[in-house]
C-alpha positions in Angstrom: 270.1 -132.7 18.3 268.9 -130.9 15.4 265.4 -130.4 14.5 263.8 -132.6 11.8 262.1 -130.8 8.9 258.8 -131.9 8.4 258.1 -133.8 5.2 257.0 -132.4 1.9 253.2 -132.7 1.6 253.1 -134.4 -1.8 255.9 -136.8 -0.7 253.3 -138.6 1.6 250.5 -140.9 0.7 247.8 -138.8 2.4 248.3 -136.0 -0.2 247.6 -138.6 -3.0 244.6 -139.8 -1.2 243.4 -136.2 -0.7 244.0 -135.7 -4.5 242.2 -138.6 -5.6 239.0 -137.8 -3.4 239.0 -134.1 -4.8 239.1 -135.2 -8.2 236.1 -137.8 -7.4 234.2 -134.8 -5.9 234.5 -132.9 -9.1 233.7 -136.1 -11.2 230.5 -136.2 -9.1 229.3 -132.8 -9.9 229.9 -133.7 -13.6 227.8 -137.0 -13.1 225.1 -134.7 -11.4 225.2 -132.3 -14.4 224.4 -135.2 -16.8 221.7 -137.1 -15.1 220.2 -134.4 -13.1 219.5 -134.5 -9.3 219.6 -137.9 -7.8 219.9 -138.9 -4.1 222.0 -141.7 -4.7 224.4 -139.5 -6.6 224.9 -137.3 -3.6 226.6 -140.2 -1.6 229.7 -140.6 -3.6 229.9 -136.8 -3.9 229.8 -136.1 -0.2 232.1 -139.1 0.8 234.7 -137.9 -1.7 234.7 -134.6 -0.5 235.1 -135.6 3.0 237.9 -138.3 2.1 239.8 -135.3 0.6 239.3 -133.1 3.5 240.4 -135.8 6.0 243.6 -136.9 4.4 244.7 -133.2 3.8 244.0 -132.4 7.5 245.9 -135.5 8.6 249.1 -133.9 7.3 248.4 -130.7 9.6 247.8 -132.9 12.6 250.6 -135.4 12.5 253.1 -134.4 10.0 253.4 -130.5 9.6 255.2 -128.1 12.0 251.9 -126.4 13.2 250.7 -125.0 16.4 249.2 -127.3 19.1 245.8 -125.7 18.6 245.8 -126.0 14.9 246.8 -129.7 15.1 244.0 -130.3 17.6 241.6 -128.7 15.5 242.9 -130.5 12.3 242.7 -133.9 14.0 239.1 -133.4 15.3 237.9 -132.2 11.8 239.8 -135.0 10.2 238.3 -137.7 12.5 234.5 -136.2 11.7 235.4 -136.3 8.2 236.9 -139.8 8.2 233.5 -140.7 9.9 231.6 -139.5 7.1 233.6 -140.7 4.6 234.1 -144.4 5.5 230.6 -145.1 7.2 229.0 -142.8 4.3 229.7 -145.3 1.7 227.1 -147.9 3.1 224.4 -145.1 2.5 224.4 -145.7 -1.2 223.1 -149.3 -0.4 220.8 -148.0 2.3 218.9 -145.4 -0.1 218.4 -148.2 -2.5 217.2 -151.0 0.0 214.8 -148.8 1.9 212.9 -148.2 -1.3 213.0 -151.9 -2.3 212.5 -153.9 0.6 209.2 -154.2 2.1 207.5 -155.6 5.3 209.6 -157.1 8.0 212.6 -157.3 5.6 212.9 -153.7 5.6 212.4 -153.5 9.3 215.1 -155.9 10.2 217.6 -154.2 7.7 217.0 -150.8 9.1 217.3 -152.0 12.6 220.7 -153.4 12.0 221.7 -150.5 9.8 221.2 -147.9 12.5 222.2 -149.9 15.5 225.6 -150.3 13.8 225.9 -146.8 12.6 225.5 -145.6 16.2 228.1 -147.9 17.5 230.4 -146.7 14.6 229.9 -143.1 15.4 230.4 -143.7 19.2 233.7 -145.4 18.4 235.0 -142.6 16.4 234.0 -140.1 18.8 235.9 -141.8 21.6 238.9 -141.8 19.1 238.6 -138.2 18.4 238.5 -137.4 22.2 241.6 -139.8 22.7 243.6 -138.2 19.8 242.7 -134.5 21.1 244.0 -135.6 24.6 247.2 -137.2 23.1 248.3 -134.0 21.1 247.2 -131.5 24.0 250.2 -133.0 26.3 249.9 -136.8 26.8 252.3 -137.6 23.8 254.4 -139.8 25.9 251.6 -142.0 27.0 251.7 -145.5 26.1 248.2 -146.4 26.8 246.5 -144.0 24.6 247.9 -145.5 21.3 246.6 -148.9 22.5 243.4 -147.5 23.3 242.7 -145.8 19.9 244.1 -149.0 18.3 241.3 -151.0 20.0 238.6 -148.3 19.4 239.6 -148.4 15.6 239.2 -152.1 15.8 235.5 -151.8 16.9 235.1 -149.0 14.6 236.2 -151.1 11.5 234.4 -154.1 12.5 231.3 -152.1 12.7 231.6 -150.5 9.3 232.3 -154.0 7.8 229.1 -155.4 9.6 227.0 -152.7 8.0 228.3 -153.4 4.5 228.2 -157.3 4.8 224.5 -156.7 6.0 223.9 -154.7 2.9 225.5 -157.0 0.7 223.3 -159.8 2.2 220.2 -158.1 1.3 221.5 -156.8 -2.2 222.4 -160.5 -3.2 219.1 -161.9 -1.9 217.3 -159.1 -3.9 219.3 -160.0 -7.0 218.5 -163.9 -6.5 214.7 -163.1 -6.2 215.0 -161.0 -9.5 216.6 -163.6 -11.2 214.0 -166.3 -10.4 211.2 -164.2 -11.7 212.7 -163.2 -14.8 214.0 -164.6 -18.0 217.5 -163.8 -16.8 217.2 -166.9 -14.9 217.7 -168.8 -18.3 221.0 -167.2 -19.0 224.0 -169.5 -19.3 227.8 -169.3 -20.0 229.0 -165.9 -21.0 225.7 -164.3 -20.9 225.2 -164.7 -17.2 228.7 -162.6 -16.7 227.1 -159.7 -18.5 223.9 -159.9 -16.6 225.9 -159.8 -13.3 228.0 -156.8 -14.5 224.9 -155.0 -15.4 223.4 -155.5 -11.7 223.7 -153.0 -9.2 223.5 -155.5 -6.3 226.9 -157.0 -7.4 228.6 -153.9 -7.8 227.9 -152.6 -4.4 228.6 -156.0 -2.9 232.2 -155.3 -3.6 232.3 -152.6 -0.9 231.8 -155.4 1.6 235.1 -157.0 0.5 236.8 -153.5 0.7 235.4 -153.1 4.4 236.6 -156.6 5.4 240.1 -156.1 4.1 240.3 -152.8 5.6 239.3 -154.2 9.3 241.9 -157.0 8.9 244.7 -154.8 7.9 244.3 -152.0 10.2 244.6 -154.5 13.2 248.1 -155.8 11.9 249.8 -152.6 11.0 252.5 -151.3 13.6 251.5 -147.4 13.6 248.7 -145.7 11.9 250.9 -142.7 10.8 253.7 -144.6 9.0 253.6 -147.2 6.2 257.0 -148.5 6.9 255.9 -152.3 7.4 254.2 -154.6 4.6 251.1 -154.6 6.7 251.0 -150.7 6.8 251.4 -150.6 3.2 248.5 -153.2 2.9 246.6 -150.7 5.0 247.1 -148.0 2.7 246.1 -150.0 -0.1 242.8 -150.9 1.5 242.1 -147.1 2.2 243.0 -146.4 -1.4 240.4 -148.7 -2.3 237.8 -147.0 0.0 238.5 -143.7 -1.5 238.3 -144.9 -5.0 235.1 -146.7 -4.5 233.1 -143.6 -5.3 234.0 -144.1 -9.0 232.2 -147.5 -8.8 229.2 -145.5 -7.6 229.4 -143.3 -10.5 229.8 -146.1 -13.0 226.5 -147.6 -11.4 224.5 -144.5 -11.7 225.4 -144.0 -15.4 225.0 -147.6 -16.3 221.7 -148.0 -14.6 220.5 -144.9 -16.5 221.6 -146.4 -19.8 219.9 -149.6 -19.0 216.7 -147.8 -17.9 216.6 -145.8 -21.2 217.0 -149.0 -23.2 214.2 -150.6 -21.2 212.0 -147.7 -21.8 212.5 -147.8 -25.4 211.7 -151.6 -25.4 208.5 -150.9 -23.4 207.6 -148.2 -25.8 208.1 -150.4 -28.7 206.3 -153.2 -27.4 203.4 -151.1 -26.4 203.1 -149.7 -29.9 203.4 -153.2 -31.6 200.7 -154.8 -29.3 198.4 -151.9 -29.4 198.4 -151.7 -33.2 197.7 -155.4 -33.3 194.7 -154.9 -31.0 193.4 -152.2 -32.7 190.3 -152.9 -35.1 189.9 -150.8 -38.1 187.1 -148.4 -38.1 185.7 -145.7 -40.6 186.7 -142.9 -38.4 188.7 -139.9 -39.6 191.9 -141.8 -39.5 191.0 -145.3 -39.6 191.0 -145.5 -35.5 188.0 -145.9 -33.4 188.5 -143.0 -31.0 184.7 -143.0 -30.1 185.1 -146.7 -28.6 188.4 -146.0 -26.9 190.3 -148.8 -29.0 193.3 -146.6 -29.0 193.9 -142.9 -28.3 196.0 -140.3 -30.0 197.0 -136.8 -28.7 194.9 -134.3 -30.8 197.4 -132.4 -32.6 195.1 -130.5 -35.3 195.2 -128.1 -37.7 192.5 -126.7 -39.8 192.6 -125.8 -43.4 190.7 -123.1 -45.3 187.5 -125.4 -45.7 187.6 -126.5 -41.9 188.7 -129.8 -42.6 191.1 -131.3 -39.9 194.6 -132.2 -40.9 197.0 -134.1 -39.0 200.6 -133.9 -40.2 202.2 -137.3 -40.4 205.1 -136.4 -38.2 203.1 -134.9 -35.4 200.7 -137.9 -35.6 203.6 -140.3 -35.3 204.9 -138.3 -32.3 201.4 -138.5 -30.7 201.1 -142.0 -31.1 204.6 -142.7 -29.7 203.8 -140.4 -26.7 200.4 -141.4 -25.8 199.4 -144.6 -27.2 197.2 -146.7 -25.1 195.0 -149.7 -25.3 192.4 -150.9 -22.9 193.4 -154.7 -23.5 196.9 -153.9 -22.6 197.4 -151.1 -19.8 200.7 -149.3 -19.9 201.0 -149.3 -16.2 201.5 -153.1 -16.2 203.5 -153.3 -19.7 206.9 -155.4 -19.7 209.5 -155.5 -22.4 209.0 -158.4 -24.9 211.4 -161.2 -23.7 213.7 -160.8 -26.7 214.0 -157.2 -25.8 214.3 -157.8 -21.9 217.2 -156.1 -20.5 218.8 -156.8 -17.2 217.7 -153.9 -15.1 219.2 -152.2 -11.9 217.7 -151.3 -8.5 218.3 -147.7 -9.3 215.5 -148.0 -12.0 213.1 -148.9 -9.1 214.5 -146.1 -7.1 213.9 -143.7 -9.8 210.6 -144.8 -10.5 209.5 -144.5 -6.9 210.9 -141.0 -6.7 209.3 -139.8 -10.0 205.8 -141.2 -8.5 206.2 -138.8 -5.5 
């Protein structure tokens, strides 16, 4: 019997998945350069890199013509990278929810999250040990593949549970926000735009991907071949997983855009309300600085006679940046209802991080 040549790397689906993960990794670095350092942005970057590494090492472990030692090392590192890639997607929601939830709700969420993460990690380490044993000399064993398949069932159920729990708390947060905002009055096509601008709905899609992967993996014939329809559907679900970081990048950029628009609305509203409440006074600029009706950053120039001159442009910039009024504290300002924009949970996260 003639030896069978190993398949070419880029003829396999794993090569395509590895390429997608690698491209997403570099996309993440570009996004990080645009918005600056943000903890939530590190999650898609890390999971994309691990997904690219795991899919590439899968070829070395199960398809290529390599030594037993190389295959064992590749299989072990691939399983660890898959653990980070598949379970790590949920940490995007975790970072947001731990900064938004309070009291017993936060405690319940963290308890469920970390309990399931420990179960998922234990399942993956057991899979790693079984695969190493399988490669080292027990290739003909019929029990090991069945054990690995059952461990994978618990592994993917654990991941799907984490994602569904995160989705529940995210949607609950979305419902609470709608009840306390003018967005609750939206109807028709406007409600679609409101939902598309929400971080909660975008991240809830991850629960659908996790449940789909759990179902498709349990019905496939073999993990290393995509010959049957269920195997191909499982590869489709795996592709959705490795593509999901793109959704996270969209969420980060969209949230920053909404945050910028909301900040402009607050600033404009502050200016209009502050000017409306200021009383004329025969001060140097018609503003009662002595009585703290309004305050302007002092950008002063002195002419030859010692008179104070404030250029119109600098004066406008000063009012724009440091305008305050005691009747309307800036710490509690909100946009005018007509200018209110649907926010995102990432805005809250950014605000809490900046406070620290």
